[in-house]
Biopython code that builds the backbone (N, CA, C, O; Angstrom):
import numpy as np
from Bio.PDB.StructureBuilder import StructureBuilder

atoms = [
    (1, "MET", "N", (22.001, -39.084, 72.647)),
    (1, "MET", "CA", (23.249, -39.871, 72.277)),
    (1, "MET", "C", (24.325, -38.880, 71.862)),
    (1, "MET", "O", (24.122, -38.054, 70.971)),
    (2, "ASP", "N", (25.441, -38.974, 72.505)),
    (2, "ASP", "CA", (26.601, -37.970, 72.248)),
    (2, "ASP", "C", (27.595, -38.685, 71.471)),
    (2, "ASP", "O", (28.259, -39.539, 72.059)),
    (3, "PHE", "N", (27.805, -38.458, 70.203)),
    (3, "PHE", "CA", (28.756, -39.046, 69.360)),
    (3, "PHE", "C", (30.171, -38.523, 69.554)),
    (3, "PHE", "O", (31.145, -39.124, 69.100)),
    (4, "ASN", "N", (30.257, -37.400, 70.233)),
    (4, "ASN", "CA", (31.673, -36.864, 70.520)),
    (4, "ASN", "C", (32.109, -37.201, 71.883)),
    (4, "ASN", "O", (33.170, -36.716, 72.279)),
    (5, "ASN", "N", (31.459, -37.933, 72.613)),
    (5, "ASN", "CA", (31.927, -38.320, 73.933)),
    (5, "ASN", "C", (32.424, -39.781, 73.807)),
    (5, "ASN", "O", (31.689, -40.750, 73.617)),
    (6, "HIS", "N", (33.777, -39.808, 73.939)),
    (6, "HIS", "CA", (34.429, -41.182, 73.820)),
    (6, "HIS", "C", (34.859, -41.516, 75.231)),
    (6, "HIS", "O", (35.541, -40.738, 75.898)),
    (7, "GLU", "N", (34.414, -42.778, 75.701)),
    (7, "GLU", "CA", (34.736, -43.135, 77.071)),
    (7, "GLU", "C", (36.212, -43.469, 77.223)),
    (7, "GLU", "O", (36.753, -43.278, 78.312)),
    (8, "THR", "N", (36.893, -43.956, 76.191)),
    (8, "THR", "CA", (38.289, -44.280, 76.324)),
    (8, "THR", "C", (39.034, -43.248, 75.549)),
    (8, "THR", "O", (38.582, -42.852, 74.475)),
    (9, "PRO", "N", (40.222, -42.765, 76.069)),
    (9, "PRO", "CA", (40.992, -41.795, 75.339)),
    (9, "PRO", "C", (41.573, -42.414, 74.102)),
    (9, "PRO", "O", (41.908, -43.598, 74.102)),
    (10, "THR", "N", (41.703, -41.634, 73.031)),
    (10, "THR", "CA", (42.224, -42.146, 71.771)),
    (10, "THR", "C", (43.637, -41.693, 71.618)),
    (10, "THR", "O", (43.969, -40.591, 72.056)),
    (11, "LYS", "N", (44.474, -42.468, 71.031)),
    (11, "LYS", "CA", (45.770, -42.032, 70.705)),
    (11, "LYS", "C", (45.817, -41.206, 69.440)),
    (11, "LYS", "O", (45.013, -41.423, 68.533)),
    (12, "ARG", "N", (46.701, -40.303, 69.361)),
    (12, "ARG", "CA", (46.709, -39.525, 68.181)),
    (12, "ARG", "C", (48.148, -39.749, 67.495)),
    (12, "ARG", "O", (49.171, -40.012, 68.127)),
    (13, "SER", "N", (48.067, -39.614, 66.218)),
    (13, "SER", "CA", (49.412, -39.762, 65.524)),
    (13, "SER", "C", (50.275, -38.559, 65.863)),
    (13, "SER", "O", (49.850, -37.571, 66.462)),
    (14, "VAL", "N", (51.547, -38.723, 65.424)),
    (14, "VAL", "CA", (52.518, -37.667, 65.745)),
    (14, "VAL", "C", (52.031, -36.272, 65.366)),
    (14, "VAL", "O", (52.317, -35.293, 66.056)),
    (15, "SER", "N", (51.277, -36.193, 64.237)),
    (15, "SER", "CA", (50.880, -34.838, 63.793)),
    (15, "SER", "C", (49.704, -34.315, 64.544)),
    (15, "SER", "O", (49.254, -33.196, 64.298)),
    (16, "GLY", "N", (49.200, -35.090, 65.445)),
    (16, "GLY", "CA", (48.028, -34.610, 66.279)),
    (16, "GLY", "C", (46.712, -34.927, 65.702)),
    (16, "GLY", "O", (45.688, -34.715, 66.352)),
    (17, "SER", "N", (46.683, -35.447, 64.459)),
    (17, "SER", "CA", (45.437, -35.809, 63.745)),
    (17, "SER", "C", (45.229, -37.249, 64.035)),
    (17, "SER", "O", (46.176, -37.997, 64.281)),
    (18, "PRO", "N", (43.996, -37.638, 64.005)),
    (18, "PRO", "CA", (43.659, -39.076, 64.257)),
    (18, "PRO", "C", (44.266, -40.038, 63.207)),
    (18, "PRO", "O", (44.263, -39.706, 62.021)),
    (19, "SER", "N", (44.750, -41.136, 63.580)),
    (19, "SER", "CA", (45.358, -42.015, 62.745)),
    (19, "SER", "C", (44.257, -42.735, 61.861)),
    (19, "SER", "O", (43.079, -42.550, 62.169)),
    (20, "VAL", "N", (44.532, -43.453, 60.902)),
    (20, "VAL", "CA", (43.580, -44.211, 60.066)),
    (20, "VAL", "C", (42.845, -45.189, 60.936)),
    (20, "VAL", "O", (41.628, -45.327, 60.809)),
    (21, "ASP", "N", (43.597, -45.933, 61.893)),
    (21, "ASP", "CA", (43.032, -46.862, 62.680)),
    (21, "ASP", "C", (42.084, -46.217, 63.737)),
    (21, "ASP", "O", (41.069, -46.810, 64.101)),
    (22, "GLU", "N", (42.409, -45.081, 64.190)),
    (22, "GLU", "CA", (41.520, -44.318, 65.051)),
    (22, "GLU", "C", (40.228, -43.923, 64.483)),
    (22, "GLU", "O", (39.161, -44.059, 65.082)),
    (23, "GLU", "N", (40.365, -43.396, 63.229)),
    (23, "GLU", "CA", (39.179, -42.910, 62.420)),
    (23, "GLU", "C", (38.361, -44.189, 62.195)),
    (23, "GLU", "O", (37.154, -44.142, 62.432)),
    (24, "GLU", "N", (38.893, -45.277, 61.778)),
    (24, "GLU", "CA", (38.041, -46.459, 61.544)),
    (24, "GLU", "C", (37.354, -46.921, 62.794)),
    (24, "GLU", "O", (36.209, -47.361, 62.684)),
    (25, "ALA", "N", (37.930, -46.869, 63.974)),
    (25, "ALA", "CA", (37.341, -47.296, 65.205)),
    (25, "ALA", "C", (36.243, -46.330, 65.550)),
    (25, "ALA", "O", (35.156, -46.731, 65.968)),
    (26, "GLU", "N", (36.531, -45.018, 65.371)),
    (26, "GLU", "CA", (35.490, -43.945, 65.673)),
    (26, "GLU", "C", (34.322, -44.151, 64.775)),
    (26, "GLU", "O", (33.180, -44.082, 65.230)),
    (27, "ASP", "N", (34.576, -44.427, 63.393)),
    (27, "ASP", "CA", (33.565, -44.711, 62.468)),
    (27, "ASP", "C", (32.685, -45.830, 62.853)),
    (27, "ASP", "O", (31.461, -45.747, 62.750)),
    (28, "ALA", "N", (33.340, -46.951, 63.325)),
    (28, "ALA", "CA", (32.587, -48.180, 63.605)),
    (28, "ALA", "C", (31.614, -47.834, 64.838)),
    (28, "ALA", "O", (30.441, -48.208, 64.837)),
    (29, "GLU", "N", (32.174, -47.102, 65.879)),
    (29, "GLU", "CA", (31.372, -46.800, 66.967)),
    (29, "GLU", "C", (30.155, -45.922, 66.589)),
    (29, "GLU", "O", (29.034, -46.157, 67.041)),
    (30, "VAL", "N", (30.417, -44.904, 65.743)),
    (30, "VAL", "CA", (29.369, -43.991, 65.267)),
    (30, "VAL", "C", (28.262, -44.809, 64.512)),
    (30, "VAL", "O", (27.066, -44.619, 64.735)),
    (31, "TRP", "N", (28.687, -45.657, 63.678)),
    (31, "TRP", "CA", (27.672, -46.427, 62.824)),
    (31, "TRP", "C", (27.027, -47.341, 63.796)),
    (31, "TRP", "O", (25.834, -47.592, 63.622)),
    (32, "ASP", "N", (27.666, -47.882, 64.813)),
    (32, "ASP", "CA", (26.905, -48.805, 65.699)),
    (32, "ASP", "C", (25.844, -48.043, 66.484)),
    (32, "ASP", "O", (24.742, -48.534, 66.726)),
    (33, "GLN", "N", (26.218, -46.818, 66.876)),
    (33, "GLN", "CA", (25.330, -45.959, 67.572)),
    (33, "GLN", "C", (24.139, -45.635, 66.630)),
    (33, "GLN", "O", (22.985, -45.681, 67.056)),
    (34, "PHE", "N", (24.400, -45.338, 65.475)),
    (34, "PHE", "CA", (23.298, -44.994, 64.483)),
    (34, "PHE", "C", (22.312, -46.251, 64.310)),
    (34, "PHE", "O", (21.087, -46.124, 64.284)),
    (35, "ASN", "N", (22.963, -47.440, 64.199)),
    (35, "ASN", "CA", (22.170, -48.600, 64.028)),
    (35, "ASN", "C", (21.253, -48.864, 65.261)),
    (35, "ASN", "O", (20.111, -49.305, 65.133)),
    (36, "ARG", "N", (21.841, -48.559, 66.499)),
    (36, "ARG", "CA", (20.936, -48.781, 67.717)),
    (36, "ARG", "C", (19.906, -47.815, 67.690)),
    (36, "ARG", "O", (18.786, -48.141, 68.084)),
    (37, "ARG", "N", (20.137, -46.622, 67.262)),
    (37, "ARG", "CA", (19.012, -45.492, 67.240)),
    (37, "ARG", "C", (17.989, -45.914, 66.225)),
    (37, "ARG", "O", (16.799, -45.758, 66.501)),
    (38, "PHE", "N", (18.344, -46.434, 65.074)),
    (38, "PHE", "CA", (17.357, -46.806, 63.989)),
    (38, "PHE", "C", (16.546, -47.933, 64.480)),
    (38, "PHE", "O", (15.331, -47.960, 64.284)),
    (39, "ARG", "N", (17.251, -48.985, 65.193)),
    (39, "ARG", "CA", (16.432, -50.071, 65.681)),
    (39, "ARG", "C", (15.421, -49.548, 66.775)),
    (39, "ARG", "O", (14.315, -50.080, 66.873)),
    (40, "GLU", "N", (15.778, -48.561, 67.555)),
    (40, "GLU", "CA", (14.863, -48.002, 68.462)),
    (40, "GLU", "C", (13.732, -47.369, 67.762)),
    (40, "GLU", "O", (12.575, -47.583, 68.125)),
    (41, "VAL", "N", (14.021, -46.597, 66.771)),
    (41, "VAL", "CA", (12.925, -45.960, 65.889)),
    (41, "VAL", "C", (11.961, -47.042, 65.352)),
    (41, "VAL", "O", (10.739, -46.910, 65.424)),
    (42, "GLN", "N", (12.554, -48.086, 64.826)),
    (42, "GLN", "CA", (11.837, -49.172, 64.222)),
    (42, "GLN", "C", (10.845, -49.825, 65.262)),
    (42, "GLN", "O", (9.698, -50.195, 65.010)),
    (43, "SER", "N", (11.441, -49.894, 66.378)),
    (43, "SER", "CA", (10.664, -50.628, 67.543)),
    (43, "SER", "C", (9.342, -49.746, 67.852)),
    (43, "SER", "O", (8.243, -50.269, 68.036)),
    (44, "VAL", "N", (9.552, -48.464, 67.884)),
    (44, "VAL", "CA", (8.522, -47.539, 68.209)),
    (44, "VAL", "C", (7.400, -47.521, 67.020)),
    (44, "VAL", "O", (6.194, -47.455, 67.257)),
    (45, "LEU", "N", (7.945, -47.585, 65.752)),
    (45, "LEU", "CA", (7.056, -47.594, 64.636)),
    (45, "LEU", "C", (6.315, -48.962, 64.546)),
    (45, "LEU", "O", (5.155, -48.968, 64.136)),
    (46, "ASP", "N", (6.884, -50.032, 64.882)),
    (46, "ASP", "CA", (6.263, -51.369, 64.983)),
    (46, "ASP", "C", (5.192, -51.321, 66.060)),
    (46, "ASP", "O", (4.104, -51.858, 65.854)),
    (47, "ARG", "N", (5.464, -50.690, 67.214)),
    (47, "ARG", "CA", (4.482, -50.606, 68.311)),
    (47, "ARG", "C", (3.233, -49.711, 67.735)),
    (47, "ARG", "O", (2.071, -50.032, 67.981)),
    (48, "ASN", "N", (3.527, -48.715, 67.052)),
    (48, "ASN", "CA", (2.431, -47.796, 66.465)),
    (48, "ASN", "C", (1.550, -48.656, 65.445)),
    (48, "ASN", "O", (0.323, -48.559, 65.428)),
    (49, "ARG", "N", (2.213, -49.441, 64.660)),
    (49, "ARG", "CA", (1.470, -50.294, 63.738)),
    (49, "ARG", "C", (0.443, -51.156, 64.409)),
    (49, "ARG", "O", (-0.720, -51.280, 64.024)),
    (50, "ALA", "N", (1.046, -51.805, 65.568)),
    (50, "ALA", "CA", (0.019, -52.713, 66.295)),
    (50, "ALA", "C", (-1.131, -51.859, 66.961)),
    (50, "ALA", "O", (-2.290, -52.270, 67.016)),
    (51, "LEU", "N", (-0.734, -50.671, 67.449)),
    (51, "LEU", "CA", (-1.741, -49.811, 68.126)),
    (51, "LEU", "C", (-2.804, -49.421, 67.047)),
    (51, "LEU", "O", (-4.006, -49.441, 67.310)),
    (52, "ILE", "N", (-2.338, -49.083, 65.882)),
    (52, "ILE", "CA", (-3.176, -48.564, 64.763)),
    (52, "ILE", "C", (-4.217, -49.769, 64.437)),
    (52, "ILE", "O", (-5.424, -49.567, 64.307)),
    (53, "GLN", "N", (-3.669, -50.917, 64.333)),
    (53, "GLN", "CA", (-4.505, -52.155, 64.036)),
    (53, "GLN", "C", (-5.548, -52.327, 65.100)),
    (53, "GLN", "O", (-6.690, -52.675, 64.799)),
    (54, "GLN", "N", (-5.162, -52.078, 66.412)),
    (54, "GLN", "CA", (-6.039, -52.290, 67.484)),
    (54, "GLN", "C", (-7.102, -51.176, 67.389)),
    (54, "GLN", "O", (-8.278, -51.519, 67.501)),
    (55, "VAL", "N", (-6.824, -49.963, 67.206)),
    (55, "VAL", "CA", (-7.656, -48.856, 67.054)),
    (55, "VAL", "C", (-8.765, -49.240, 65.923)),
    (55, "VAL", "O", (-9.974, -49.149, 66.136)),
    (56, "ASN", "N", (-8.222, -49.663, 64.749)),
    (56, "ASN", "CA", (-9.136, -49.946, 63.649)),
    (56, "ASN", "C", (-10.089, -51.137, 63.978)),
    (56, "ASN", "O", (-11.262, -51.121, 63.603)),
    (57, "ASN", "N", (-9.568, -52.141, 64.670)),
    (57, "ASN", "CA", (-10.434, -53.223, 65.110)),
    (57, "ASN", "C", (-11.506, -52.780, 66.178)),
    (57, "ASN", "O", (-12.666, -53.184, 66.104)),
    (58, "ASN", "N", (-11.112, -52.011, 67.082)),
    (58, "ASN", "CA", (-11.986, -51.384, 68.067)),
    (58, "ASN", "C", (-13.147, -50.563, 67.371)),
    (58, "ASN", "O", (-14.318, -50.642, 67.743)),
    (59, "HIS", "N", (-12.720, -49.780, 66.344)),
    (59, "HIS", "CA", (-13.598, -48.914, 65.637)),
    (59, "HIS", "C", (-14.639, -49.756, 64.891)),
    (59, "HIS", "O", (-15.839, -49.490, 64.963)),
    (60, "ARG", "N", (-14.163, -50.756, 64.188)),
    (60, "ARG", "CA", (-15.036, -51.649, 63.403)),
    (60, "ARG", "C", (-15.994, -52.344, 64.217)),
    (60, "ARG", "O", (-17.087, -52.625, 63.725)),
    (61, "SER", "N", (-15.668, -52.714, 65.625)),
    (61, "SER", "CA", (-16.459, -53.386, 66.454)),
    (61, "SER", "C", (-17.752, -52.574, 66.815)),
    (61, "SER", "O", (-18.807, -53.173, 67.027)),
    (62, "ARG", "N", (-17.664, -51.186, 66.886)),
    (62, "ARG", "CA", (-18.695, -50.380, 67.258)),
    (62, "ARG", "C", (-19.191, -50.603, 68.715)),
    (62, "ARG", "O", (-20.269, -50.167, 69.119)),
    (63, "VAL", "N", (-18.381, -51.263, 69.415)),
    (63, "VAL", "CA", (-18.629, -51.497, 70.869)),
    (63, "VAL", "C", (-18.169, -50.169, 71.657)),
    (63, "VAL", "O", (-17.047, -49.686, 71.514)),
    (64, "ALA", "N", (-19.088, -49.671, 72.445)),
    (64, "ALA", "CA", (-18.769, -48.409, 73.211)),
    (64, "ALA", "C", (-17.516, -48.514, 74.008)),
    (64, "ALA", "O", (-16.670, -47.620, 73.981)),
    (65, "ASP", "N", (-17.389, -49.599, 74.718)),
    (65, "ASP", "CA", (-16.178, -49.760, 75.570)),
    (65, "ASP", "C", (-14.899, -49.698, 74.714)),
    (65, "ASP", "O", (-13.918, -49.052, 75.082)),
    (66, "ASN", "N", (-14.941, -50.413, 73.519)),
    (66, "ASN", "CA", (-13.795, -50.407, 72.682)),
    (66, "ASN", "C", (-13.478, -48.945, 72.055)),
    (66, "ASN", "O", (-12.326, -48.616, 71.773)),
    (67, "MET", "N", (-14.548, -48.133, 71.869)),
    (67, "MET", "CA", (-14.357, -46.807, 71.400)),
    (67, "MET", "C", (-13.592, -45.931, 72.555)),
    (67, "MET", "O", (-12.730, -45.088, 72.306)),
    (68, "VAL", "N", (-14.018, -46.247, 73.744)),
    (68, "VAL", "CA", (-13.421, -45.474, 74.939)),
    (68, "VAL", "C", (-11.920, -45.878, 74.941)),
    (68, "VAL", "O", (-11.015, -45.060, 75.108)),
    (69, "LYS", "N", (-11.736, -47.166, 74.748)),
    (69, "LYS", "CA", (-10.211, -47.650, 74.771)),
    (69, "LYS", "C", (-9.443, -46.950, 73.747)),
    (69, "LYS", "O", (-8.270, -46.688, 74.011)),
    (70, "ASN", "N", (-9.931, -46.603, 72.604)),
    (70, "ASN", "CA", (-9.298, -46.001, 71.518)),
    (70, "ASN", "C", (-8.715, -44.636, 71.932)),
    (70, "ASN", "O", (-7.690, -44.234, 71.382)),
    (71, "VAL", "N", (-9.329, -43.916, 72.874)),
    (71, "VAL", "CA", (-8.818, -42.673, 73.271)),
    (71, "VAL", "C", (-7.383, -42.831, 73.838)),
    (71, "VAL", "O", (-6.496, -42.051, 73.494)),
    (72, "GLY", "N", (-7.155, -43.873, 74.734)),
    (72, "GLY", "CA", (-5.889, -44.063, 75.300)),
    (72, "GLY", "C", (-4.900, -44.682, 74.266)),
    (72, "GLY", "O", (-3.702, -44.412, 74.345)),
    (73, "LEU", "N", (-5.343, -45.438, 73.383)),
    (73, "LEU", "CA", (-4.493, -45.982, 72.292)),
    (73, "LEU", "C", (-3.991, -44.893, 71.372)),
    (73, "LEU", "O", (-2.817, -44.851, 71.004)),
    (74, "ILE", "N", (-4.949, -43.974, 70.993)),
    (74, "ILE", "CA", (-4.540, -42.762, 70.179)),
    (74, "ILE", "C", (-3.554, -41.901, 70.899)),
    (74, "ILE", "O", (-2.596, -41.397, 70.312)),
    (75, "GLN", "N", (-3.782, -41.740, 72.126)),
    (75, "GLN", "CA", (-2.826, -40.892, 72.869)),
    (75, "GLN", "C", (-1.433, -41.544, 72.917)),
    (75, "GLN", "O", (-0.433, -40.831, 72.836)),
    (76, "GLU", "N", (-1.340, -42.879, 73.047)),
    (76, "GLU", "CA", (-0.075, -43.561, 72.957)),
    (76, "GLU", "C", (0.580, -43.356, 71.590)),
    (76, "GLU", "O", (1.780, -43.092, 71.507)),
    (77, "ILE", "N", (-0.212, -43.478, 70.515)),
    (77, "ILE", "CA", (0.261, -43.329, 69.181)),
    (77, "ILE", "C", (0.815, -41.926, 69.016)),
    (77, "ILE", "O", (1.888, -41.744, 68.441)),
    (78, "ASN", "N", (0.086, -40.924, 69.520)),
    (78, "ASN", "CA", (0.638, -39.585, 69.470)),
    (78, "ASN", "C", (1.946, -39.398, 70.199)),
    (78, "ASN", "O", (2.861, -38.725, 69.724)),
    (79, "GLY", "N", (2.009, -39.999, 71.342)),
    (79, "GLY", "CA", (3.240, -39.879, 72.174)),
    (79, "GLY", "C", (4.462, -40.581, 71.403)),
    (79, "GLY", "O", (5.598, -40.110, 71.366)),
    (80, "ASN", "N", (4.059, -41.779, 70.792)),
    (80, "ASN", "CA", (5.122, -42.396, 70.037)),
    (80, "ASN", "C", (5.540, -41.653, 68.772)),
    (80, "ASN", "O", (6.712, -41.760, 68.412)),
    (81, "ILE", "N", (4.730, -40.945, 68.097)),
    (81, "ILE", "CA", (5.084, -40.134, 67.036)),
    (81, "ILE", "C", (6.041, -39.046, 67.471)),
    (81, "ILE", "O", (7.061, -38.809, 66.823)),
    (82, "SER", "N", (5.700, -38.354, 68.618)),
    (82, "SER", "CA", (6.674, -37.359, 69.144)),
    (82, "SER", "C", (7.976, -37.950, 69.438)),
    (82, "SER", "O", (8.994, -37.285, 69.247)),
    (83, "LYS", "N", (8.031, -39.204, 69.910)),
    (83, "LYS", "CA", (9.310, -39.826, 70.240)),
    (83, "LYS", "C", (10.049, -40.127, 68.955)),
    (83, "LYS", "O", (11.268, -39.952, 68.951)),
    (84, "VAL", "N", (9.458, -40.551, 67.891)),
    (84, "VAL", "CA", (10.055, -40.748, 66.640)),
    (84, "VAL", "C", (10.649, -39.488, 66.047)),
    (84, "VAL", "O", (11.762, -39.461, 65.521)),
    (85, "VAL", "N", (9.882, -38.498, 66.157)),
    (85, "VAL", "CA", (10.373, -37.117, 65.730)),
    (85, "VAL", "C", (11.611, -36.805, 66.504)),
    (85, "VAL", "O", (12.604, -36.441, 65.874)),
    (86, "SER", "N", (11.653, -36.907, 67.774)),
    (86, "SER", "CA", (12.770, -36.576, 68.575)),
    (86, "SER", "C", (14.039, -37.523, 68.249)),
    (86, "SER", "O", (15.178, -37.059, 68.207)),
    (87, "LEU", "N", (13.771, -38.795, 68.039)),
    (87, "LEU", "CA", (14.804, -39.657, 67.762)),
    (87, "LEU", "C", (15.399, -39.331, 66.318)),
    (87, "LEU", "O", (16.616, -39.386, 66.136)),
    (88, "TYR", "N", (14.550, -39.005, 65.340)),
    (88, "TYR", "CA", (15.078, -38.676, 64.117)),
    (88, "TYR", "C", (15.728, -37.357, 64.108)),
    (88, "TYR", "O", (16.695, -37.184, 63.367)),
    (89, "SER", "N", (15.290, -36.409, 64.863)),
    (89, "SER", "CA", (15.982, -35.112, 65.134)),
    (89, "SER", "C", (17.404, -35.328, 65.701)),
    (89, "SER", "O", (18.362, -34.740, 65.198)),
    (90, "ASP", "N", (17.536, -36.142, 66.710)),
    (90, "ASP", "CA", (18.834, -36.430, 67.325)),
    (90, "ASP", "C", (19.706, -37.183, 66.235)),
    (90, "ASP", "O", (20.907, -36.925, 66.146)),
    (91, "LEU", "N", (19.161, -38.020, 65.490)),
    (91, "LEU", "CA", (19.958, -38.717, 64.441)),
    (91, "LEU", "C", (20.468, -37.688, 63.378)),
    (91, "LEU", "O", (21.609, -37.776, 62.926)),
    (92, "SER", "N", (19.673, -36.799, 63.026)),
    (92, "SER", "CA", (20.046, -35.768, 61.955)),
    (92, "SER", "C", (21.217, -34.848, 62.647)),
    (92, "SER", "O", (22.265, -34.616, 62.045)),
    (93, "SER", "N", (20.985, -34.412, 63.784)),
    (93, "SER", "CA", (21.962, -33.626, 64.447)),
    (93, "SER", "C", (23.315, -34.346, 64.612)),
    (93, "SER", "O", (24.392, -33.818, 64.334)),
    (94, "ASN", "N", (23.173, -35.543, 65.066)),
    (94, "ASN", "CA", (24.422, -36.317, 65.334)),
    (94, "ASN", "C", (25.069, -36.732, 64.062)),
    (94, "ASN", "O", (26.289, -36.895, 64.039)),
    (95, "PHE", "N", (24.346, -36.913, 63.011)),
    (95, "PHE", "CA", (24.935, -37.335, 61.746)),
    (95, "PHE", "C", (25.699, -36.146, 61.216)),
    (95, "PHE", "O", (26.830, -36.279, 60.748)),
    (96, "SER", "N", (25.056, -34.938, 61.294)),
    (96, "SER", "CA", (25.612, -33.725, 60.826)),
    (96, "SER", "C", (26.920, -33.411, 61.645)),
    (96, "SER", "O", (27.939, -33.036, 61.066)),
    (97, "THR", "N", (26.864, -33.564, 62.908)),
    (97, "THR", "CA", (28.032, -33.318, 63.806)),
    (97, "THR", "C", (29.185, -34.262, 63.476)),
    (97, "THR", "O", (30.339, -33.835, 63.468)),
    (98, "PHE", "N", (28.894, -35.552, 63.199)),
    (98, "PHE", "CA", (29.881, -36.486, 62.852)),
    (98, "PHE", "C", (30.676, -36.106, 61.598)),
    (98, "PHE", "O", (31.904, -36.162, 61.533)),
    (99, "PHE", "N", (29.850, -35.709, 60.592)),
    (99, "PHE", "CA", (30.490, -35.391, 59.310)),
    (99, "PHE", "C", (31.241, -34.088, 59.379)),
    (99, "PHE", "O", (32.294, -33.941, 58.758)),
    (100, "HIS", "N", (30.703, -33.117, 60.142)),
    (100, "HIS", "CA", (31.447, -31.867, 60.268)),
    (100, "HIS", "C", (32.739, -32.186, 61.043)),
    (100, "HIS", "O", (33.785, -31.674, 60.646)),
    (101, "HIS", "N", (32.743, -32.968, 62.082)),
    (101, "HIS", "CA", (33.978, -33.334, 62.794)),
    (101, "HIS", "C", (34.874, -34.045, 61.902)),
    (101, "HIS", "O", (36.079, -33.794, 61.911)),
    (102, "ARG", "N", (34.323, -34.991, 61.064)),
    (102, "ARG", "CA", (35.231, -35.769, 60.204)),
    (102, "ARG", "C", (35.884, -34.813, 59.175)),
    (102, "ARG", "O", (37.072, -34.935, 58.875)),
    (103, "ASN", "N", (35.053, -33.823, 58.622)),
    (103, "ASN", "CA", (35.631, -32.909, 57.607)),
    (103, "ASN", "C", (36.631, -32.089, 58.245)),
    (103, "ASN", "O", (37.692, -31.883, 57.655)),
    (104, "ASP", "N", (36.400, -31.574, 59.445)),
    (104, "ASP", "CA", (37.412, -30.798, 60.164)),
    (104, "ASP", "C", (38.737, -31.490, 60.338)),
    (104, "ASP", "O", (39.785, -30.870, 60.155)),
    (105, "ASN", "N", (38.718, -32.846, 60.713)),
    (105, "ASN", "CA", (39.887, -33.646, 60.835)),
    (105, "ASN", "C", (40.612, -33.922, 59.524)),
    (105, "ASN", "O", (41.831, -34.095, 59.495)),
    (106, "ALA", "N", (39.806, -33.962, 58.396)),
    (106, "ALA", "CA", (40.413, -34.111, 57.124)),
    (106, "ALA", "C", (41.080, -32.871, 56.654)),
    (106, "ALA", "O", (42.127, -32.943, 56.010)),
    (107, "ASN", "N", (40.475, -31.641, 56.972)),
    (107, "ASN", "CA", (41.124, -30.465, 56.618)),
    (107, "ASN", "C", (42.329, -30.209, 57.489)),
    (107, "ASN", "O", (43.225, -29.492, 57.043)),
    (108, "ALA", "N", (42.420, -30.714, 58.644)),
    (108, "ALA", "CA", (43.512, -30.396, 59.605)),
    (108, "ALA", "C", (44.805, -31.244, 59.258)),
    (108, "ALA", "O", (45.908, -30.886, 59.672)),
    (109, "LYS", "N", (44.633, -32.376, 58.486)),
    (109, "LYS", "CA", (45.780, -33.146, 58.117)),
    (109, "LYS", "C", (46.763, -32.410, 57.283)),
    (109, "LYS", "O", (46.418, -31.762, 56.295)),
    (110, "PRO", "N", (47.949, -32.512, 57.676)),
    (110, "PRO", "CA", (49.022, -31.862, 56.820)),
    (110, "PRO", "C", (49.188, -32.503, 55.556)),
    (110, "PRO", "O", (49.041, -33.716, 55.412)),
    (111, "THR", "N", (49.522, -31.636, 54.542)),
    (111, "THR", "CA", (49.701, -32.293, 53.198)),
    (111, "THR", "C", (51.157, -32.167, 52.897)),
    (111, "THR", "O", (51.828, -31.247, 53.364)),
    (112, "ASN", "N", (51.668, -33.136, 52.081)),
    (112, "ASN", "CA", (53.145, -33.169, 51.866)),
    (112, "ASN", "C", (53.442, -32.626, 50.504)),
    (112, "ASN", "O", (54.605, -32.556, 50.107)),
]
sb = StructureBuilder()
sb.init_structure("model")
sb.init_model(0)
sb.init_chain("A")
sb.init_seg("    ")
for serial, (resi, resn, name, xyz) in enumerate(atoms, 1):
    if name == "N":
        sb.init_residue(resn, " ", resi, " ")
    sb.init_atom(name, np.array(xyz, "f"), 0.0, 1.0, " ", f" {name:<3s}", serial, name[0])
structure = sb.get_structure()
């Protein structure tokens, strides 16, 4: 997810810095993107919770076929953990980029 890629061009104030309305619109879009990403993370975590419950049930059953099924379930859990790590890494990077960009814009504003 690229927080710096705006599909519609933004208007700049006369000074060349973003206007308050532009900053608010950009902030709203960024927070919306963060929320979507957090919902995606939560969905993966919810899936892992269900998989872990199934693994536990299979283990408690001590049925050989269920133990074999656990191999695939555990592989899916591991893949999901990698996905969550990647999603959080992206979130961290994008969050940092957003605030660096925001700080750069604040420092670029002329003072009277």
